[in-house]
C-alpha positions in Angstrom: 77.0 92.0 104.4 80.6 92.9 103.6 82.0 96.3 104.0 84.1 95.5 101.4 80.9 96.4 98.9 80.2 100.0 97.9 76.5 99.6 99.5 78.5 97.9 102.3 80.1 101.3 103.3 78.2 103.4 105.9 78.8 106.6 106.5 77.9 106.5 109.9 81.1 103.9 110.8 83.1 106.5 108.7 82.5 109.3 111.0 82.7 107.1 113.9 86.3 106.4 113.0 86.7 110.1 112.3 85.8 111.2 116.1 88.9 109.6 117.2 91.3 112.7 118.7 95.2 113.1 118.1 96.6 112.5 121.8 99.6 114.2 122.4 100.9 111.7 124.6 102.0 110.1 121.6 103.8 112.5 120.0 106.5 114.0 122.3 108.4 115.5 119.8 105.8 117.5 117.8 105.1 121.2 118.3 101.7 121.1 117.9 97.9 119.5 116.8 96.2 122.0 114.7 92.7 120.7 113.8 93.8 117.2 114.3 97.2 117.2 112.4 100.6 116.9 114.0 103.1 119.6 113.5 106.5 118.9 113.9 109.6 121.5 113.4 112.4 120.1 111.5 114.5 119.1 114.7 111.8 117.6 116.6 110.8 115.3 113.3 114.6 114.2 113.3 114.8 113.7 117.0 111.3 111.6 117.0 111.9 107.6 117.4 110.6 105.9 113.9 107.6 104.5 116.2 106.5 108.0 116.7 105.7 108.6 113.5 104.6 105.6 112.3 102.1 105.6 115.3 101.4 109.3 113.6 100.7 107.6 110.0 98.8 104.5 111.3 97.2 104.6 114.6 97.2 108.7 114.5 95.9 111.4 112.3 97.9 109.9 109.7 99.4 113.3 108.6 102.1 115.2 109.8 103.4 118.4 108.7 107.0 119.3 109.0 107.5 123.4 109.8 111.0 124.5 108.2 111.6 120.8 106.7 114.0 122.9 104.7 115.9 125.3 107.0 117.7 126.7 104.0 115.2 127.6 101.4 117.8 128.2 98.9 117.7 124.5 97.8 114.0 124.9 97.1 114.6 127.9 95.5 116.9 126.7 92.9 115.0 123.3 92.4 111.9 125.8 91.6 114.0 127.6 88.8 114.5 124.2 87.7 111.1 123.3 87.6 110.1 126.4 85.8 112.6 126.0 82.9 111.0 122.5 82.5 107.5 123.7 82.4 108.6 126.3 80.0 110.1 124.0 77.9 107.1 121.7 78.2 104.8 125.0 77.0 107.2 125.7 74.1 107.0 122.4 72.8 103.1 122.2 73.1 103.4 119.4 76.0 102.0 120.8 78.7 100.0 118.5 81.3 97.3 118.8 83.3 97.2 116.3 86.3 94.0 113.5 86.8 91.8 116.3 87.8 92.1 119.1 85.9 93.4 120.2 82.7 96.6 122.2 81.6 96.1 125.5 82.2 94.4 125.2 85.6 96.6 122.8 86.6 100.4 122.0 85.6 102.1 119.1 86.2 105.8 118.0 85.6 105.9 114.5 85.2 108.8 112.3 86.3 110.4 115.1 87.8 112.9 113.2 89.7 114.5 112.1 86.4 114.1 115.3 84.7 115.2 117.5 87.3 118.4 115.0 87.9 119.5 115.3 84.3 119.0 118.9 83.9 120.9 119.8 86.8 122.6 116.8 88.6 124.1 119.7 91.8 120.6 121.2 92.4 119.1 117.1 92.6 121.4 116.3 95.1 121.4 119.2 97.4 117.3 118.9 97.4 117.1 115.4 98.1 120.1 115.4 100.4 117.5 116.7 103.1 117.7 114.2 106.1 114.0 115.3 106.9 112.5 113.0 103.7 115.1 110.2 104.6 114.0 110.4 108.2 110.1 109.9 107.6 110.3 107.6 104.3 112.8 105.2 106.1 110.5 105.3 109.3 106.7 104.3 107.3 108.8 102.1 104.4 112.4 101.0 106.3 115.7 101.0 104.0 115.9 101.1 100.3 112.8 102.8 99.5 112.4 104.4 95.8 111.5 108.1 95.3 109.3 109.5 92.5 108.3 113.1 92.4 105.9 114.7 90.1 105.7 118.9 90.2 102.2 120.4 90.7 101.0 123.8 89.7 97.7 125.0 90.9 97.2 128.7 89.2 94.4 131.0 90.9 91.0 129.9 90.0 92.2 126.3 89.9 89.5 123.9 91.4 89.4 122.1 94.2 90.2 118.2 93.8 87.6 115.6 94.9 88.7 113.4 98.2 90.2 110.4 97.5 93.1 108.0 98.3 96.2 107.8 96.7 98.0 104.5 94.5 98.0 102.0 94.4 94.1 101.1 95.0 93.0 105.1 94.9 93.5 104.8 91.3 91.3 102.0 90.5 87.7 102.1 90.2 85.4 101.1 92.8 84.4 97.4 90.9 88.3 96.6 90.7 89.0 97.6 94.2 86.1 95.3 95.4 88.0 92.5 94.0 90.8 92.4 96.5 90.5 90.7 99.7 90.3 93.2 103.0 93.8 91.8 103.8 95.0 93.5 100.7 93.0 96.6 101.1 94.9 96.9 104.5 98.3 96.3 102.7 98.1 98.7 100.2 98.7 101.9 102.5 101.9 100.7 104.2 103.8 100.5 100.7 103.5 103.9 99.7 104.4 107.2 101.7 102.8 110.1 100.5 104.5 113.3 100.8 104.5 117.3 99.4 107.5 120.0 99.6 106.1 123.5 99.5 108.0 125.4 96.3 105.6 128.7 97.0 104.0 129.9 100.5 100.4 128.2 100.5 97.8 130.5 102.3 94.4 129.1 102.7 93.2 131.2 100.5 95.6 129.4 97.7 94.1 126.1 98.8 96.3 124.1 100.4 95.9 119.8 100.8 92.8 119.4 102.2 92.8 116.4 104.8 90.1 113.7 106.7 92.7 113.0 109.5 92.2 109.6 110.9 90.3 108.5 107.5 93.2 105.9 106.9 91.5 103.7 109.1 88.1 103.3 107.6 88.9 99.7 105.5 86.8 99.8 103.1 87.7 103.6 102.4 88.9 102.7 98.8 85.4 101.6 97.8 83.6 104.4 99.4 85.6 107.2 98.3 83.7 108.4 95.2 80.3 107.9 96.8 78.4 111.0 96.8 77.6 110.7 100.6 81.2 110.4 101.7 82.4 113.3 99.1 79.5 115.5 100.4 81.1 114.5 104.2 84.6 115.3 102.7 83.8 118.8 101.3 82.1 120.0 104.7 84.6 118.5 107.1 88.0 118.5 105.6 90.7 120.5 107.3 93.8 122.7 105.8 96.8 124.0 107.1 98.7 126.8 105.6 102.2 126.1 104.7 105.4 128.1 103.7 108.0 127.8 101.1 110.1 125.0 102.4 107.7 123.6 104.7 106.2 119.9 104.1 103.7 117.7 104.4 103.5 113.7 104.8 100.7 111.3 105.2 99.6 107.8 104.9 98.0 107.5 101.0 94.7 106.0 103.0 94.1 109.4 104.5 90.9 110.9 102.2 92.8 114.1 100.8 92.7 116.8 97.6 94.0 119.5 96.8 91.7 122.6 97.2 90.5 125.6 95.6 93.1 128.5 95.0 90.9 131.6 95.7 93.6 133.8 95.5 94.4 135.9 92.8 98.1 136.1 92.6 99.4 133.0 94.3 100.3 130.2 91.7 100.8 127.4 94.2 103.8 125.4 93.7 104.1 121.9 95.3 106.7 119.0 94.8 104.4 115.8 95.5 106.6 113.1 96.8 105.3 109.5 96.2 108.1 107.2 98.0 107.7 103.4 97.4 108.7 100.2 99.5 111.8 98.5 98.3 109.3 95.0 98.3 106.6 96.4 95.1 108.2 94.3 92.6 108.4 90.4 91.3 111.7 87.9 92.1 112.1 87.7 88.7 112.7 90.0 85.5 110.3 88.5 82.4 109.7 89.7 79.2 105.8 89.8 79.2 105.9 91.8 75.9 107.7 88.5 74.6 105.6 86.5 76.2 102.2 88.1 75.0 103.0 88.1 71.2 104.5 84.2 71.4 101.6 83.1 72.6 98.7 85.8 71.5 97.4 83.1 68.1 96.9 80.5 70.7 95.0 82.5 72.9 93.2 83.5 70.0 92.0 79.6 69.4 91.7 79.0 73.0 87.7 79.1 74.1 88.6 80.5 77.6 91.7 82.4 77.3 91.7 84.8 80.2 93.3 82.9 83.0 96.0 82.9 80.8 96.3 86.4 79.9 96.4 86.9 83.7 99.3 84.8 84.0 101.3 86.2 81.0 100.6 89.7 80.4 101.5 92.6 83.0 97.9 93.6 84.4 99.0 96.7 86.5 99.4 99.5 84.1 102.3 101.5 86.2 105.1 102.3 85.7 104.8 104.4 82.9 105.6 107.5 81.3 102.4 109.5 82.0 104.1 112.5 79.6 102.7 110.1 76.9 100.7 107.5 78.2 97.5 109.2 79.4 94.8 107.9 81.4 91.5 106.2 80.1 88.3 106.4 81.9 89.7 107.3 85.1 93.0 108.0 86.7 94.9 104.4 85.4 96.2 104.3 81.8 95.2 101.0 79.8 97.4 97.8 81.3 99.0 95.3 78.8 96.4 92.8 80.0 93.7 95.3 78.9 95.4 95.6 75.5 95.7 91.6 75.2 92.0 91.8 76.1 90.6 94.0 73.8 93.0 92.8 70.9 91.1 89.4 71.4 87.7 90.8 71.9 88.0 92.7 68.6 89.7 90.0 66.8 93.0 91.9 65.6 95.3 90.3 63.3 98.9 89.5 64.7 100.4 91.7 62.8 98.4 94.9 64.1 98.7 93.1 67.7 102.5 93.1 67.7 102.2 96.5 66.7 100.3 97.7 69.5 102.5 95.9 72.3 105.5 97.5 70.7 104.2 100.8 71.3 102.4 99.8 74.9 106.1 98.4 76.1 107.7 101.6 74.6 105.5 103.6 77.2 106.7 101.1 80.2 110.4 100.9 79.0 112.8 103.0 81.5 114.4 105.2 78.5 
């Protein structure tokens, strides 16, 4: 039986992978191994050869913590002040956002914080992102010409833990969709992205810092397995957490099972800047106006007895990138894609003018401005 099905995932195989130990001999620049997580100080991280960091994120535990990633926390504090300004503005405008796991008020998000920080205070942006630690680990994992995106995440006292999960790309899809991707693509997905977080507040254990299952990135069918009840229960019982101080950072392979912890504190408002850093190669060769194509062929699609393959060839099949302030997720973590819109229109027999109006609205969500 193939393991790339939900029924083919066996918890005992997963536990065997997790039994691997982090060998300090592979990581001479690390200062410690805590609960299987590699801990570096700023100087050690910057001195480590790229091969050491790649090994840590792939063949090692999959998670590294950098103490004092920002040796001067004034850059962090100045950036936090801008984030607070943005969140205040969202509340006043009625646009407060939660995240994929919790509503506004429990969690609070600033989507596309990268762009919003840059246009609100360019000098603070440049000082913050001039930090060599981010560049060092991003270049080690992804090579040059990577792209940064950022979302501010606030978990207030009483905020509940996230379920254990993997991240973008495949981690945002349903199991039945993930199972359609071949094994080599499931191995490819984690090397297209680096996940990270900069602590913008102290994060003692009672505030619920990120939960991890070190080494879990090495379990190939993990994208399918991550939502099974037995895997979720194992994550809840065996995850590890490391406290962070303001200015520390953590980076991890997106295939590591992880999730934000419950904020059990009475007064710690846990603030993190979540970094999702993408490979330069995650894009097509040509710029194609797919909305224009869809509008042009819609009558022909309606007339054809089996249009699905033509939809796949023409419409944008992936929902990202999008404007997450306006494009809410539907039935999961992913908003509807352009292809989903075309399929809905065909299934419901929309008139051409209705389809074009919906297509225009969808295109505005995905526009860069």
